[in-house]
Structures are given as structure tokens and as C-alpha cells.
C-alpha positions as CSV (number, residue, x, y, z in Angstrom):
1,M,-6.2,-10.4,26.7
2,E,-9.2,-10.8,24.5
3,D,-9.1,-13.0,21.5
4,D,-9.9,-11.8,18.0
5,K,-13.4,-13.2,17.9
6,T,-14.3,-11.5,21.2
7,L,-13.0,-8.2,19.8
8,I,-14.9,-8.7,16.6
9,T,-18.1,-9.3,18.5
10,Q,-17.5,-6.2,20.6
11,F,-16.8,-4.1,17.6
12,L,-19.9,-5.3,15.8
13,G,-21.8,-4.4,19.0
14,G,-20.6,-0.8,18.7
15,D,-17.3,-0.8,20.6
16,Q,-15.0,1.1,18.2
17,R,-12.0,0.6,20.6
18,S,-12.2,-3.1,19.9
19,F,-11.4,-2.5,16.3
20,D,-8.4,-0.4,17.3
21,R,-7.1,-3.3,19.4
22,L,-7.6,-5.6,16.4
23,V,-5.6,-3.2,14.2
24,L,-2.8,-2.9,16.8
25,R,-2.6,-6.7,17.2
26,H,-2.3,-7.3,13.4
27,Q,-0.9,-4.2,11.8
28,E,2.7,-5.3,11.9
29,K,2.0,-8.6,10.1
30,V,-0.1,-6.8,7.5
31,R,2.6,-4.2,7.0
32,Q,5.3,-7.0,6.6
33,F,3.1,-8.8,4.2
34,M,2.5,-5.7,2.1
35,Y,6.2,-4.7,2.1
36,R,7.3,-8.2,1.1
37,A,4.9,-8.0,-1.8
38,T,5.7,-4.5,-3.0
39,G,9.2,-3.6,-1.6
40,D,8.0,0.0,-1.2
41,V,7.5,1.6,2.2
42,D,5.0,4.2,0.9
43,D,3.0,1.5,-0.8
44,T,3.2,-0.7,2.3
45,N,1.6,2.0,4.5
46,D,-1.1,2.9,2.0
47,L,-2.0,-0.7,1.2
48,A,-2.0,-1.7,4.9
49,Q,-4.3,1.2,5.6
50,E,-6.5,0.3,2.7
51,A,-6.8,-3.3,3.9
52,F,-7.8,-2.2,7.4
53,I,-10.4,0.2,5.9
54,K,-11.9,-2.7,4.0
55,V,-11.9,-4.9,7.1
56,Y,-13.6,-2.1,9.0
57,H,-16.4,-1.8,6.4
58,N,-16.7,-5.6,5.9
59,L,-16.1,-7.2,9.3
60,H,-19.8,-8.1,9.5
61,R,-19.1,-10.5,6.6
62,F,-16.5,-12.5,8.6
63,R,-18.2,-15.8,9.3
64,G,-15.7,-17.1,11.9
65,G,-15.2,-20.4,10.1
66,S,-11.4,-19.7,10.0
67,E,-9.0,-17.6,12.0
68,F,-9.5,-13.9,11.7
69,S,-5.8,-13.6,10.5
70,T,-6.6,-16.0,7.6
71,W,-9.5,-13.7,6.6
72,L,-7.4,-10.6,7.1
73,Y,-4.7,-12.1,4.8
74,R,-7.4,-12.8,2.2
75,V,-8.4,-9.1,2.4
76,G,-4.7,-8.2,2.0
77,V,-4.4,-10.4,-1.1
78,N,-7.4,-8.7,-2.6
79,V,-5.9,-5.3,-1.9
80,L,-2.6,-6.3,-3.4
81,N,-4.3,-7.7,-6.5
82,S,-6.1,-4.4,-7.0
83,H,-2.8,-2.5,-6.4
84,F,-0.9,-4.7,-9.0
85,R,-3.7,-4.2,-11.5
86,R,-3.5,-0.4,-11.1
87,Q,0.3,-0.5,-11.2
88,K,0.7,-3.0,-14.0
89,V,2.9,-0.8,-16.1
90,R,5.1,0.2,-13.0
91,S,8.5,-1.3,-12.6
92,W,10.2,-1.3,-9.3
93,L,13.7,-1.5,-10.6
94,P,14.9,-1.1,-14.2
95,L,15.7,-4.7,-15.2
96,G,18.7,-3.7,-17.3
97,E,20.5,-1.8,-14.5
98,R,22.8,-3.5,-12.1
99,E,24.5,-1.9,-9.2
100,D,28.3,-1.7,-9.3
101,P,29.4,-4.7,-7.1
102,D,32.5,-2.8,-6.0
103,A,30.4,0.1,-4.7
104,S,28.5,-2.0,-2.1
105,S,29.6,-3.7,1.0
106,P,29.1,-7.5,1.5
107,G,26.2,-6.8,3.9
108,D,24.3,-5.0,1.1
109,D,24.4,-8.2,-1.1
110,R,21.3,-9.7,0.5
111,D,19.4,-6.4,0.3
112,H,20.3,-6.2,-3.4
113,Q,19.2,-9.8,-4.0
114,F,15.9,-9.1,-2.2
115,S,15.4,-6.0,-4.3
116,Q,16.0,-8.0,-7.4
117,L,13.5,-10.6,-6.3
118,L,10.9,-7.8,-5.7
119,A,11.7,-6.5,-9.2
120,Y,10.9,-9.8,-10.8
121,L,7.7,-10.5,-8.9
122,P,5.6,-8.7,-11.5
123,R,6.8,-11.2,-14.1
124,L,5.0,-14.0,-12.3
125,S,1.3,-14.7,-12.7
126,S,-1.0,-13.3,-10.0
127,Q,-1.3,-16.7,-8.4
128,E,2.4,-17.4,-8.4
129,R,3.1,-14.0,-6.9
130,Q,0.6,-14.5,-4.2
131,V,1.9,-17.9,-3.3
132,I,5.5,-16.6,-3.3
133,V,4.6,-13.8,-0.9
134,L,2.5,-15.9,1.4
135,R,4.4,-19.2,1.4
136,G,7.9,-18.0,0.6
137,L,8.2,-14.6,2.1
138,Q,5.6,-14.7,4.9
139,E,6.5,-18.4,5.6
140,L,2.9,-19.5,6.0
141,P,2.2,-23.2,5.9
142,V,0.8,-24.7,2.7
143,A,-2.6,-25.3,4.3
144,D,-2.9,-21.7,5.5
145,T,-1.8,-20.4,2.1
146,A,-4.4,-22.5,0.4
147,R,-7.1,-21.4,2.7
148,I,-6.2,-17.7,2.2
149,L,-6.2,-18.1,-1.6
150,G,-9.3,-20.2,-1.6
151,T,-7.6,-23.1,-3.5
152,S,-6.2,-26.6,-2.8
153,E,-2.9,-27.4,-1.2
154,N,-1.8,-29.1,-4.4
155,V,-2.4,-25.9,-6.4
156,V,-0.3,-24.0,-3.9
157,K,2.5,-26.5,-4.1
158,V,2.5,-26.5,-7.9
159,A,2.3,-22.7,-8.1
160,Y,5.1,-22.3,-5.5
161,H,7.4,-24.8,-7.4
162,T,6.7,-23.1,-10.7
163,A,7.3,-19.6,-9.3
164,R,10.5,-20.6,-7.6
165,K,11.7,-22.1,-10.8
166,K,10.9,-19.0,-12.8
167,L,12.5,-16.7,-10.2
168,K,15.6,-18.9,-10.0
169,E,16.0,-18.6,-13.8
170,L,15.4,-14.8,-13.6
171,L,17.8,-14.4,-10.7
172,K,20.6,-16.7,-11.9
173,D,22.8,-13.8,-13.0
174,V,22.2,-11.8,-9.8
175,R,25.0,-12.2,-7.2
């Protein structure tokens, strides 16, 4: 199986199928990333597609100094930033509404908590939201998160700690 850099070289040389193989290799991770950031399946598909369109048009800018997946996440973060700016007024869940706990089964509790977490993400700063999605939800190491965001590991650690503290406070009444 060809590695990402080989596929990129082939694509830049005119082989369109190489780009298709890159997409197939990375699309599920990009979709998971987008879903964890938005919590919306329709947005997930649209944003993943938008990210790959940007990659298609800008792959010649990939320098190869890092892994392709790191660069791809950076493109994804930029797409998400644009999305959140466009959707600034949007609210995923009305913050005042709570589901009736008697109406849901115990297995739905984690889904409800995750939905609430997604509902509160817009209350975080852009940097905190990005760090929570990459570090907390995607479970990327601190070093990778810092590389993707173009910042230091210390900034990632502080933003992650601050974001978790804010979310813990916001979610304290959610059971």
C-alpha cells in the first residue's frame, strides 16, 4: 500500500485516482472529527466535503514537513472555524430545555451528556473549542494538537485545562 506522500506526489503529477485513495484513507477520521465538533450529521458531511475540496485545491501547498494527517486536521480546523463564524447565532440545543429523565433509558444517558457537551462547545473560545475537539474528543496527543493548531504544547495544555474547567461548570447539573 502506498503511503500518503507517494499518493500526493502521484496526484500532483496528474493521477486523479491517487487523490481518491487519499480521501478513502482519511475520510472516516475527518468525518469523526467534524461530527465531534458539530454533533450534526448533515454538517459533518458538508464540512468533511468542504475540507477535502480545500485539500484538493491546495495540496500543492503541502510542504511535507509534517504528516499529511496533521496538515489535513489543520485544514479541518480552518473549515470548522469558518463554519462556527457563519453559525455564530446557531444553537444546537436550547440550553433551558432538559429531557425528562424518566422518558429515557439508562443507555441514552451518555448520548444525552454528549449532546449537552456539544451544546456548550460554542460557549468556549475558538482555541478552547479546537483543543477540546482535537485533544479531548479525537484523543490526539498534546504535541500533535499543538502542531495542528500552530501553537506551543504549553498553550494547548492551558487551553485544555481551562476548557475542561468551563465545561465541568456548565455540565455540573447534567446527569
